[in-house]
C-alpha positions as CSV (number, residue, x, y, z in Angstrom):
1,M,168.6,162.0,25.5
2,P,166.0,159.5,26.9
3,L,164.2,159.6,29.9
4,A,165.9,156.4,31.8
5,L,162.8,154.3,33.8
6,H,163.3,151.4,35.5
7,R,159.5,151.2,36.5
8,P,156.2,152.9,35.6
9,I,157.0,157.0,35.9
10,C,152.7,158.7,36.8
11,F,153.1,162.7,35.6
12,F,150.3,164.1,36.6
13,D,148.0,167.0,37.6
14,L,144.7,168.3,39.8
15,E,142.7,171.4,39.3
16,T,141.3,172.0,43.2
17,T,138.6,173.4,45.0
18,G,141.8,175.4,46.8
19,T,145.2,175.2,47.8
20,D,143.8,173.8,51.4
21,I,146.2,170.6,51.7
22,A,144.0,169.6,54.4
23,R,140.5,171.0,53.3
24,D,140.3,171.5,49.7
25,R,139.7,168.8,47.5
26,I,140.1,167.3,43.9
27,V,138.1,168.9,41.2
28,E,140.1,167.4,38.1
29,I,143.0,164.5,38.4
30,S,145.0,163.7,35.1
31,I,147.4,161.0,34.6
32,L,149.9,159.7,32.3
33,K,151.8,156.8,32.8
34,V,155.1,156.8,31.2
35,F,156.3,152.6,31.3
36,P,160.0,151.5,30.6
37,N,159.4,150.7,26.4
38,G,158.3,153.7,26.4
39,N,154.7,153.2,26.0
40,K,152.0,155.2,27.7
41,E,148.9,155.2,29.4
42,S,146.8,158.6,30.3
43,K,142.9,159.0,32.0
44,T,141.6,161.9,32.9
45,W,138.3,162.5,35.6
46,L,136.0,164.8,36.3
47,V,135.4,164.7,40.0
48,N,132.8,165.4,42.7
49,P,134.5,167.3,45.7
50,T,131.3,167.4,48.2
51,I,132.2,170.9,48.7
52,P,131.4,173.7,46.8
53,I,134.1,175.0,44.1
54,P,134.3,178.5,44.6
55,A,134.2,180.7,42.0
56,V,137.4,182.1,41.7
57,C,138.9,178.8,41.6
58,T,136.2,178.2,38.8
59,A,137.9,181.3,37.4
60,V,141.2,180.1,37.1
61,H,140.3,176.2,35.9
62,G,137.3,176.7,34.5
63,I,135.3,173.9,36.3
64,S,132.2,174.6,38.1
65,N,129.5,173.0,40.6
66,E,126.9,172.5,37.2
67,Q,130.0,170.9,35.7
68,V,130.4,167.9,38.6
69,A,127.5,167.6,40.0
70,N,126.9,164.2,38.7
71,E,130.6,163.0,38.5
72,P,131.6,160.3,41.0
73,T,133.3,161.9,44.2
74,F,136.4,161.2,44.5
75,A,136.2,158.1,46.8
76,Q,134.7,155.7,44.2
77,L,137.2,157.2,42.1
78,A,140.2,156.0,44.4
79,P,140.3,152.5,43.4
80,Q,140.6,152.7,40.0
81,I,143.2,156.1,40.6
82,H,145.4,154.0,42.9
83,Q,145.5,150.7,40.7
84,M,147.1,152.9,38.3
85,I,149.7,154.8,40.7
86,K,150.2,152.4,42.9
87,D,154.0,150.9,40.6
88,A,155.1,153.6,39.8
89,D,156.9,156.8,40.7
90,L,155.2,160.1,40.6
91,A,155.8,163.5,38.7
92,G,154.4,167.0,39.0
93,F,154.8,170.6,38.5
94,N,155.2,171.7,41.9
95,S,154.2,168.2,42.9
96,D,156.4,167.4,45.7
97,R,154.5,171.0,47.7
98,F,150.8,170.6,46.4
99,D,149.5,167.9,44.3
100,I,151.5,164.6,45.9
101,P,150.2,165.9,49.6
102,L,147.2,167.0,47.6
103,L,146.2,163.0,46.7
104,A,147.8,161.3,49.9
105,E,144.7,163.5,51.4
106,E,142.4,162.3,49.3
107,L,143.1,158.5,49.1
108,L,143.7,158.2,53.1
109,R,140.4,160.1,53.4
110,A,139.1,157.4,51.1
111,G,140.8,154.2,53.2
112,V,143.7,153.6,50.8
113,D,146.9,153.1,52.3
114,F,149.0,156.1,50.3
115,D,152.7,155.7,50.8
116,M,155.8,157.4,49.0
117,G,157.8,155.3,51.0
118,N,158.3,153.1,48.3
119,R,158.3,155.3,45.5
120,V,160.3,158.3,44.5
121,S,159.1,161.7,43.1
122,V,160.5,164.3,40.5
123,D,159.3,168.3,40.5
124,I,159.6,169.5,37.5
125,Q,159.0,173.1,38.5
126,T,162.1,172.5,40.9
127,I,164.1,171.8,38.5
128,F,163.0,174.8,36.2
129,H,163.5,177.0,38.9
130,K,166.8,175.7,39.6
131,M,167.8,176.0,36.2
132,E,165.8,178.7,34.6
133,E,163.1,180.6,37.2
134,R,159.5,180.6,35.3
135,T,156.4,179.4,35.2
136,L,154.5,176.3,33.4
137,S,153.4,178.2,30.6
138,A,156.9,179.4,30.4
139,A,158.3,176.9,30.5
140,Y,156.5,174.9,27.8
141,K,157.2,178.2,25.6
142,F,160.8,177.8,26.2
143,Y,161.9,174.1,26.8
144,C,159.4,173.4,24.3
145,G,159.3,176.1,22.1
146,K,154.6,175.6,21.7
147,N,152.6,177.8,23.5
148,L,150.4,176.3,26.3
149,E,146.6,176.4,25.0
150,N,144.2,175.5,27.9
151,A,146.4,176.3,30.9
152,H,144.9,175.3,33.8
153,S,143.2,172.1,32.1
154,A,144.8,169.3,33.9
155,A,144.9,167.0,30.8
156,A,147.0,170.3,28.8
157,D,149.1,170.4,32.0
158,T,150.1,166.5,32.8
159,N,150.9,166.4,28.8
160,A,153.5,169.2,29.3
161,T,154.3,168.8,32.2
162,Y,155.5,165.5,30.9
163,E,157.0,167.2,27.6
164,I,159.2,169.7,29.9
165,L,160.9,167.1,31.4
166,L,161.8,165.8,28.4
167,A,163.5,168.7,27.3
168,Q,165.6,169.2,30.0
169,I,166.6,166.0,29.2
170,E,167.8,167.3,26.2
171,R,169.1,170.9,27.3
172,Y,171.2,170.2,29.9
173,P,173.0,167.1,29.1
174,N,174.8,166.9,33.6
175,L,171.3,166.4,34.5
176,A,169.6,162.9,35.9
177,H,167.6,161.3,33.2
178,D,167.0,158.5,35.8
179,T,164.1,159.1,38.1
180,K,166.2,158.7,41.0
181,G,168.4,161.2,40.1
182,L,165.7,163.6,39.0
183,S,164.1,162.9,42.2
184,E,167.3,164.0,44.2
185,F,167.8,167.3,42.3
186,S,164.1,168.2,42.2
187,T,163.7,167.4,46.2
188,R,164.2,170.6,48.1
189,K,164.3,170.0,51.6
190,K,164.6,166.4,52.9
191,I,161.1,166.0,54.9
192,A,159.5,163.7,56.8
193,D,155.4,164.2,55.7
194,F,154.3,166.2,53.2
195,A,153.3,169.1,54.6
196,G,156.7,169.7,55.7
197,M,155.9,169.6,59.8
198,I,158.2,166.8,60.4
199,A,161.6,166.8,58.7
200,Y,165.1,165.4,59.1
201,D,168.1,167.3,61.0
202,N,171.4,166.4,60.0
203,D,171.6,162.8,61.9
204,G,168.7,161.5,59.9
205,D,166.2,162.1,62.6
206,E,163.0,163.3,62.5
207,I,162.1,166.4,64.2
208,F,159.0,169.0,64.4
209,T,159.2,172.1,62.2
210,F,156.5,174.2,63.5
211,G,155.1,175.1,67.0
212,K,156.3,174.9,70.2
213,H,158.5,171.7,69.9
214,K,159.9,173.3,66.6
215,G,163.7,172.1,66.3
216,A,163.4,169.5,68.6
217,K,163.3,165.7,68.0
218,V,160.1,163.6,67.4
219,T,161.3,160.9,69.8
220,R,161.9,162.2,72.4
221,I,159.1,164.8,72.8
222,L,156.8,162.2,72.1
223,E,158.5,159.8,75.2
224,S,158.5,163.1,77.0
225,E,155.4,164.4,76.4
226,P,153.0,161.7,75.5
227,G,149.9,164.0,75.1
228,Y,151.7,166.3,72.2
229,F,150.7,163.4,70.1
230,S,147.0,163.1,71.3
231,W,146.9,166.3,70.4
232,I,147.7,166.5,66.6
233,Q,146.2,162.6,66.0
234,N,142.6,165.1,67.5
235,A,144.4,168.2,65.8
236,D,143.3,169.8,62.0
237,F,146.8,168.3,60.6
238,P,146.9,166.3,57.3
239,L,146.0,163.0,57.6
240,Y,149.9,161.9,56.0
241,T,151.6,163.5,59.5
242,K,149.5,161.9,61.3
243,K,150.3,158.7,59.6
244,V,153.7,159.0,59.8
245,L,153.6,160.9,62.9
246,T,152.0,157.0,63.9
247,A,154.8,155.8,62.3
248,I,157.3,156.9,64.2
249,K,156.0,156.7,67.7
250,L,155.1,152.2,67.4
251,R,158.4,152.4,65.7
252,K,160.1,153.6,68.8
253,L,158.0,151.2,70.6
254,N,158.9,148.2,69.0
255,T,162.6,149.4,69.6
256,K,162.2,150.1,73.0
257,S,160.4,145.8,73.2
């Protein structure tokens, strides 16, 4: 059964300086864009992160400070990357919890107004974990019958992720084969921001998931304690979380007016 697409979908993978969404940077990004007619377009960029790459990270993905010293920064690449993904849904392996949040941070930091409001995401790892409970290399072996050569190379991981999804669709007849259905199946929980600091309650209202206001409706806190908004905006929170919080505040103000 083929992957049913009504718009392009971009499979992508990042290699980074670490796992902190707010502080770490991309050192390599690979994107495989698949179009509804089956055509494909792929690009891979090495990125100068402008901060040191820890040796422990180099040991994983093999990218050193020397290799990226003369490569473009993400800010320089941002227009090309955004041009490639702006009309597409997104997919990756553990992408909902890491790759998409970090990509969003980098784009916002570069002045690109990235938003997930007009697209969906498909996390192939979630589908895999719900069905089989394995790692990417094991998933590739299990679904595709191949050994994943050059694991932790962004291009190899990206192409393997795409092949795994196609194999998952073939293996599970009841699994949706359109992007929206796959997105719904691969979503772990309903959150408003990538970091999971703002989620939705049973009424569909945004709530804080951390700190002294954990479980409280965001609009109520913004009204009763306006300084809390300023504190978050000036503290070391992810840029996308700040953007979502600002949108909620503006929506509340517009409702009042």
